[in-house]
C-alpha positions in Angstrom: -16.7 -19.5 0.6 -16.5 -16.0 -0.6 -14.4 -15.7 -3.6 -14.8 -12.2 -5.0 -11.7 -10.5 -6.9 -9.4 -8.7 -4.5 -7.3 -5.7 -4.8 -4.3 -5.6 -2.5 -2.7 -2.1 -1.8 0.7 -3.1 -0.7 3.2 -5.9 -0.8 7.1 -5.8 -0.9 7.8 -8.4 -3.8 10.1 -6.0 -5.4 12.3 -5.8 -2.3 12.6 -9.3 -2.1 13.5 -9.8 -6.0 16.1 -6.9 -5.6 17.6 -8.2 -2.2 17.8 -11.8 -3.6 19.0 -12.3 -7.2 18.5 -15.9 -6.7 14.6 -15.3 -5.7 11.6 -15.9 -7.9 7.9 -14.3 -7.8 6.9 -18.0 -7.9 8.8 -18.8 -4.5 6.1 -19.8 -2.2 8.7 -20.6 0.6 9.8 -17.0 0.9 6.9 -14.6 0.3 3.1 -14.6 0.8 2.5 -12.5 -2.5 4.2 -15.2 -4.7 2.1 -15.9 -8.0 0.6 -19.2 -7.0 -0.8 -17.3 -3.8 -2.1 -14.5 -5.6 -3.8 -16.7 -8.0 -5.4 -18.7 -5.1 -6.3 -15.7 -3.5 -8.1 -14.2 -6.8 -6.0 -11.1 -6.4 -6.7 -9.1 -9.5 -4.6 -6.0 -8.7 -1.5 -6.0 -6.6 0.0 -2.7 -5.9 4.1 -3.0 -5.8 5.7 -0.8 -3.4 9.2 0.3 -4.1 10.6 0.1 -0.3 13.8 1.6 0.8 15.0 2.2 4.3 16.4 5.6 4.9 20.1 5.5 4.5 23.2 6.1 2.2 21.9 3.2 0.1 18.3 4.1 -0.5 18.4 5.3 -3.9 20.6 2.5 -5.1 17.7 0.1 -3.4 15.3 2.2 -5.4 16.9 1.5 -8.6 17.3 -2.3 -8.1 13.7 -2.4 -7.4 13.0 -0.5 -10.6 14.9 -3.1 -12.3 12.9 -5.7 -10.8 9.6 -4.2 -11.6 10.9 -4.1 -15.5 11.9 -7.6 -15.2 8.9 -8.7 -13.6 6.7 -7.3 -16.3 8.8 -8.4 -18.9 9.7 -11.9 -18.0 6.4 -12.8 -16.2 3.9 -11.3 -18.6 1.7 -14.3 -18.5 1.1 -13.2 -14.7 1.5 -9.7 -14.3 0.5 -6.7 -16.5 0.0 -2.8 -15.9 -3.3 -2.0 -17.4 -5.0 1.2 -18.4 -7.2 2.8 -15.6 -10.5 2.7 -17.9 -10.1 -1.2 -18.1 -10.1 -1.7 -14.4 -13.9 -2.4 -14.4 -13.0 -5.6 -16.5 -9.9 -6.6 -14.4 -11.9 -7.6 -11.6 -13.7 -10.4 -13.6 -10.6 -11.6 -15.4 -8.9 -14.6 -13.7 -5.5 -15.1 -16.1 -3.2 -12.4 -15.0 -2.9 -10.0 -12.1 -2.8 -6.3 -13.0 -0.1 -4.1 -11.1 0.8 -0.6 -10.5 3.9 0.8 -8.5 3.9 2.8 -5.3 6.5 4.3 -3.3 7.3 3.3 0.3 9.4 6.2 1.6 10.6 9.2 -0.1 14.3 8.7 0.9 14.5 6.0 -2.3 13.9 9.3 -4.3 16.5 11.5 -2.9 19.3 10.8 -0.1 19.3 12.8 2.9 22.4 14.9 1.5 21.3 15.2 -2.2 19.6 18.2 -3.7 16.2 17.8 -3.5 15.6 18.7 -7.3 17.7 15.5 -8.1 14.8 13.4 -6.2 11.9 15.2 -8.0 13.8 14.5 -11.1 13.8 10.8 -10.3 10.0 11.1 -9.5 9.3 13.0 -12.7 11.2 10.0 -14.6 9.1 7.3 -12.8 6.1 9.1 -13.8 7.3 9.3 -17.6 8.0 5.7 -17.6 5.2 4.2 -15.8 2.4 7.1 -15.7 0.0 5.9 -13.1 1.9 5.8 -9.6 -0.9 4.8 -6.9 0.9 6.6 -3.8 4.1 7.6 -2.2 4.8 7.8 1.4 7.3 10.5 2.6 8.7 8.4 5.4 9.2 4.8 6.8 10.0 4.0 10.3 12.5 6.7 10.9 12.9 10.2 10.5 14.3 11.8 7.1 14.6 14.8 5.4 10.8 15.0 4.8 9.3 14.3 8.2 9.1 11.7 10.9 8.4 8.1 10.4 6.0 5.8 12.6 9.0 5.4 15.0 10.0 9.1 15.2 7.9 12.2 16.4 9.0 14.9 14.0 6.4 16.5 11.6 6.5 17.7 8.2 9.9 19.5 7.4 10.5 22.1 4.6 11.3 19.4 2.0 8.2 17.3 2.7 6.5 20.5 2.2 8.3 21.2 -1.2 7.5 17.6 -2.0 3.7 17.8 -1.6 3.6 21.2 -3.6 5.4 19.1 -6.4 2.9 16.3 -6.1 -0.1 18.7 -6.3 -2.0 17.6 -9.4 0.2 14.8 -10.3 -2.5 12.4 -9.6 -0.5 10.4 -6.9 -1.9 9.7 -3.4 0.0 10.4 -0.3 0.2 7.4 2.0 -0.2 8.0 6.0 0.7 4.5 7.1 4.4 5.1 7.8 4.0 8.5 9.2 4.5 9.7 12.9 1.2 11.3 14.1 2.5 14.5 13.9 3.5 14.2 10.4 0.1 12.7 9.4 -1.7 15.7 10.6 0.7 18.0 9.2 0.2 16.6 5.9 -3.7 16.5 5.8 -3.5 20.3 7.5 -0.9 21.5 4.7 -2.9 19.9 1.7 -6.0 21.7 3.2 -4.3 24.9 3.8 -2.5 25.2 0.7 -5.3 23.8 -1.3 -3.3 21.1 -2.8 -4.9 18.5 -5.4 -3.4 15.5 -3.4 -5.6 12.6 -1.9 -4.3 10.9 1.1 -4.8 7.3 1.9 -3.5 4.8 4.5 -2.2 1.7 2.3 -1.6 -0.8 4.9 -2.8 0.4 8.4 -5.6 -0.8 10.7 -7.5 0.8 13.4 -5.6 2.2 16.9 -8.9 1.8 18.7 -9.1 -1.8 18.2 -5.4 -2.5 18.4 -3.2 0.3 20.1 -0.2 0.3 17.8 1.1 3.4 16.4 0.9 1.9 12.8 -2.7 1.7 13.3 -4.8 5.0 12.6 -6.3 7.2 15.3 -10.2 7.7 14.8 -9.7 11.4 13.6 -7.3 10.3 10.7 -10.0 7.6 9.9 -12.5 10.3 9.7 -10.3 12.7 7.6 -9.6 10.0 5.0 -13.2 9.1 5.0 -14.3 12.6 4.5 -12.2 12.8 1.1 -13.1 9.4 0.0 -9.6 7.8 0.5 -8.6 4.4 1.1 -7.8 2.3 4.1 -6.0 -1.1 3.4 -6.2 -3.8 6.3 -2.9 -5.0 7.2 -2.4 -8.6 7.9 0.7 -8.3 10.2 0.0 -9.9 13.5 1.2 -7.1 15.7 -1.3 -4.6 14.0 -4.3 -7.1 14.2 -3.8 -8.2 17.8 -0.8 -9.8 19.7 -2.7 -13.0 20.4 -6.0 -13.3 18.5 -6.1 -13.6 14.5 -10.0 -13.1 14.9 -9.6 -9.7 15.8 -9.0 -8.7 12.1 -12.6 -9.2 11.9 -13.1 -6.5 14.5 -10.9 -4.0 12.5 -12.9 -4.5 9.5 -16.2 -4.2 11.1 -15.1 -1.3 13.1 -14.0 0.5 9.7 -17.6 0.1 8.6 -19.0 1.1 11.7 -16.9 4.5 11.7 -18.3 5.4 8.1 -15.5 4.5 6.4 -17.1 1.5 4.6 -16.9 3.2 1.2 -12.8 3.5 2.1 -12.0 -0.2 3.0 -9.7 -2.3 1.2 -6.9 -4.8 1.7 -3.2 -4.1 2.2 -1.7 -7.1 3.4 2.1 -6.0 3.4 3.4 -9.5 2.7 7.3 -9.5 2.8 10.3 -11.8 2.5 10.3 -14.2 5.2 14.0 -15.3 4.7 14.9 -12.3 6.6 12.1 -11.0 8.2 10.1 -14.2 9.2 9.6 -13.6 12.9 10.7 -11.7 15.6 11.8 -13.2 19.1 10.5 -16.5 17.5 6.8 -15.4 17.1 5.7 -15.4 13.4 4.9 -11.8 11.9 1.8 -13.2 10.1 -0.9 -15.5 11.8 -1.0 -18.9 10.1 -4.4 -18.0 8.7 -3.1 -14.9 7.2 0.4 -15.7 6.0 0.0 -15.3 2.4 -2.5 -14.1 -0.3 -4.5 -17.5 -0.7 -6.3 -16.1 2.7 -8.5 -13.6 1.1 -11.6 -16.1 0.5 -11.2 -17.2 4.2 -11.2 -13.5 5.3 -14.0 -12.1 3.4 -15.9 -15.6 4.5 -15.2 -14.7 8.2 -16.9 -11.1 8.0 -19.8 -12.3 5.9 -22.1 -12.8 8.9 -21.6 -8.9 9.7 -21.3 -7.6 6.0 -23.7 -7.9 3.2 -22.6 -8.8 -0.2 -22.5 -5.0 -1.5 -20.1 -4.4 1.5 -17.9 -7.4 1.0 -17.4 -6.6 -2.7 -16.6 -2.9 -1.7 -13.9 -4.3 0.6 -12.4 -6.7 -1.7 -12.2 -4.5 -4.9 -14.9 -2.1 -5.6 -13.6 0.8 -3.3 -9.9 0.4 -4.6 -11.2 0.4 -8.2 -13.2 3.3 -7.7 -10.4 5.2 -5.9 -8.1 4.4 -8.9 -10.3 5.1 -11.6 -11.2 8.5 -10.0 -7.6 9.3 -9.1 -6.4 8.8 -12.8 -9.8 10.2 -14.1 -10.2 7.8 -16.9 -9.5 10.4 -19.5 -7.8 7.6 -21.5 -11.2 6.2 -22.4 -12.1 9.0 -24.6 
């Protein structure tokens, strides 16, 4: 059984802890990224998304999740810690704790629809001052907001989205394309290139549309764009984005990424969220049984070991993500 260290680019543990005051990061009945599952899956780095839907409570939910993150680092320091980037090479060899960094899933958490944009930029500035290393921000979630269209919308990049991108340039934060409309994704890529902005772009938890035709999955030209600038593509473990009936298609997604020349970008982005409220849709579980929690990673790696060599398996499991983070944050702290 393959048991390499794993970097996971996306989970919603903070949303769960903020929504349910009685919740615990140890609660294996509620969420697939609970501490025991992370340990069994050998997850050496877990990116914690601050997820907010677009609405009148967005910034309130953002604040609640930031409080949850602070408590997580304080009260569960035996299990979670935020490392300095230059130590990430050592993180993969350590099994005692899981390293963690923040990400923002939906810019609405930073700025309500009717707030001045400057207020949202001030929140983002404060976040950077407080935690220094933020891995990525997605401008939208499912719906359209002031920045652009989410994955259930059609709008492209709006003026506030352009201002946010310009603000992000040089801040060492990637832009995530996993919850954009196609129009917004293409607009982001083109705007970054046209303006010469210093912003990498990734897809933290999306699979491949050529394998499974879902709008949350990446079309081939976006795969090529991410690969061309050495980004990241995190494999999502949600059933609808793998295949509606066959869990083995996850292996096809992974192989497809390598075949498309994106092997240096491949990573994991499970998207585990609380099952209390979102456990299934119309009686069908969101996750296949073999992918329902973070203990699944050795099994996933083993399932593709007949198609990928050891070097490719290590790249998928942790090396690509560690390389990206170290390059993003440029490891000058080591000096």
